N, C-alpha and C positions, 0 to 999 in steps of 0.2 A: 504492498500500499505504499503510496509516495504521501508527499503534503500535502497537499491541500483534497486528496479525500478522505484523509485524518479530519482536516479542517472542515467539511462538506458531514462529516458523521457527528462532530461537534456541536456544528450550528442547529444540526438539526435535530441531539438532544436539549440543547439550550430551549430551542421553538419546545419542544412537548412541557420542556422545564416552567416557560411562561403561561403556558394555559391548561396547566392542568386546575385542578378546583384547591379550592383557599383552605389549609388546611386549619383546623380548630384553634393553631397562636392567632393565624390570619385574622380566622372570622374575630376574635376574641377580640384585637388590637382595635380592628376596625367599629366595633359595640363599643369601646371605651371612648376611642377619635371623636364621633358622631357624637355622642352622649356632651363629653365636655366641648365639641366645636358650641352645641347649644346654649351652656351656660360665658362663653365668652362673648363678652359685648361687642355688638357693629363694627362699635370704634375700632377693637382692637385687630377685626378683622382685618380693617380698610387697613390699617397703618401694616401688616403680613403683606396682603395685594400691594400694596405701596413699595415695599421695600424687594418684592418679587419682582417687579415690573422695572424697578428702576436697575437692578444688577443685571435683568438678562436684556434689557432695553440695551445698559453698556458693553457686553457681549455682543451683541450685532451689531449695534451704530454706531461703537465708538473704538476705540482702538488699546485699550488700556488691559484684555488680556490676551493682544495679541504676543504671540512667545517668541522669545528669542533665537533657539532653535532653530535650526534652519530643518526647512521640509525633504525630507528624504524618499528623492523620486526615484531613486536607484536600487534601493533594498528590495528583496527578493523577500514574498511573504513569508516566510519562518523567521526572517533574520526582524523584519518588524516588529514580530510578536515575541519574540526575545525581548528585545528596547520595549516593547508595552510594557512586559511585564517589571522587569527593573523602572519604568517610569509609576507605574501602578505603587510598587511597595512605596517608592519615594512619599508620593500622596498618600496614601492608607495610614504613614507613618505622623506625619501633620496634620493628617484629622485626626485621630488617635490622640497624639498629643493636645491637640485644640478641645477636643470634646471633653475631655477628661481635665482642664483645666478650666474650663469655663462648667463642668459639674461642679465641679468642686467648689465652685463658689456662689451657688444657691442663683436663689427665683432668675436675680437680675443678670450674672453673666450668661445665664444660660438663655436668656433671650437675643441675647449679644450672639450666641451661637448661629442660631435661624440664620443672618445673613451672610456668617465667615463660612460657613459648610457650603453658601450654593457659591460665594466666591471661591472657596477648594474646589470644587466640583467644575466650574467651570474653568477653571487655571487648567485643570488636568486631561480636560476633553480638548484642549484647543491644543497643549501640547501631544495630545493622542493623535490628532491629523495629521499634525507635520510628521510624524514616527511611522505613517501608513502614507505619506505622499501626498496630501492635500491643503492646501493653501488657504488657512483661513484669513488673506485682504481679501478670500474673495466673498461675498455673501453670501451665494448659496450654501457656501461650508460651510459657514455663522448658523444658517438655518439649520445643516442638518445638523451639527451639532446640537439645537433645538431640540430637532426632532427624538434624538434619542434620547436627553434629558430626559423628553416629557414620555417617551415610548416607557421608561426605565420605572416612573413616579406616577403610575396611572392605572385604570380602572381596566379590565381584560378588555370590553370593548373599541376604545379609546387606543389602546397597546394594538390590536389588532391590525385598526387603520393605520397606526402609525409604523405598523412592521410592513404589509406593503407597502410604504411610499419609501419604506427604507430601500427595500427588493426592487425599488424601478427610480430609486433615483437617478440612474441615469437620462431617463424622461422629465423626471418632478424638479429638477434642478434648472430644467430649462426655461422655468416660469417665471424664478423667483432670479435672476440676475442683477435683480435691485431691488432695492428696500420701498420702492415707491406704496404699494399698498400692504405691504404684510403688515407694518404696522397698525393702518388702519383697522387690519380688519382682526385683529388677534385680540384672542377673548381672555381678558386674563386674568378674569374669578373663575373662570373654569379650570384655568389652567393652578392658577393657585390652590384654589379647592382639591384638586385631583394629589398635587406634589404634598400637600399639610396630609390630607389623610392617609398616602405613603408611609409617613415618616411619623406620625402620631404618638402611639404607644413608647416606640423607643424614645423619643425624644423628650414625652411626659415624667420615663422613669430617670430621665435626667435632672429632672428637679426637684426630684424626692431628697428630703436630708435623711443624710447617713450614706446613702450607698451612688451621691450622684456623679462622684468622679467615676467610680467604676463601668454605672450607666450610661458616663455621658460617653468613656472611651470606646463601650459597646457597641452602643448607637452610634458615633462614628463611622466606628469598623464595617459592620456590616454593612450600611447604607453607600459607603464607598465602593463595598465587595461590588452589591448590586449595580453599582453603575460600569464599574470593570465590563463585569461581565456582557452588560445589553451595549457599551459599546465598542470592542473590542470585536463581537460578535458580526453588532454594524458592518464597520470596520471592513473585518473581516469578507463581511458579503461583497461589497462594494468591490474589494480588490481581488477576489475572486474570477466576480465581472469581468472589471476592466482587465483585468491581465490577458482572461479569455481573450477580448473582444483585440488585443496589442498581438497574441498567436495569433489570431482567426487572420 
């Protein structure tokens, strides 16, 4: 079996895992998260929405997250995968340290962890794009990053739709060569609700006195691991398609 066939099997396993019925922990965390969200004042929800919108818009339309790492156009897929593993190890350490530090600081610092973790994830995704040979100076590549982010932290229906978009990105990206329309049509409220629902239970534990540091480290560790799995497989899908097109 060559490396590309091995990757195809791993991607198939990942897709199956993404759409398996939720287990007890997932159902419990969703129930708890929903109840708590109903108790949070609308003003706080608006602040969370504004925070997410600000960071994601900066990633999409600004230069803050553009990495200094060069775009590796020449790396074969196996080498890109290895470099991606090394990159993830670095960012996971950063996320775990950040989660432990803010978790130890109680409620106020745990709230500060919310935007900090999104920023870490965005920086990781931008660097990952360059590892796999995709230049984030192009708007379509930044939008692809947003689609990967959304797919990771969304419900089954949205996840299925976004996976289909990612599989056909060679067609989809032609619609988004500029940001002229996208910013006006983005549903930020739905975006932040699905993201928040996906991480609520773990981040709530971070605010519990006595276990905040441990819970914060665990939460950020698992959240970034989920993002790694989705992002690396999304880029592998693209590389398999693009490499095949070049060979053909």
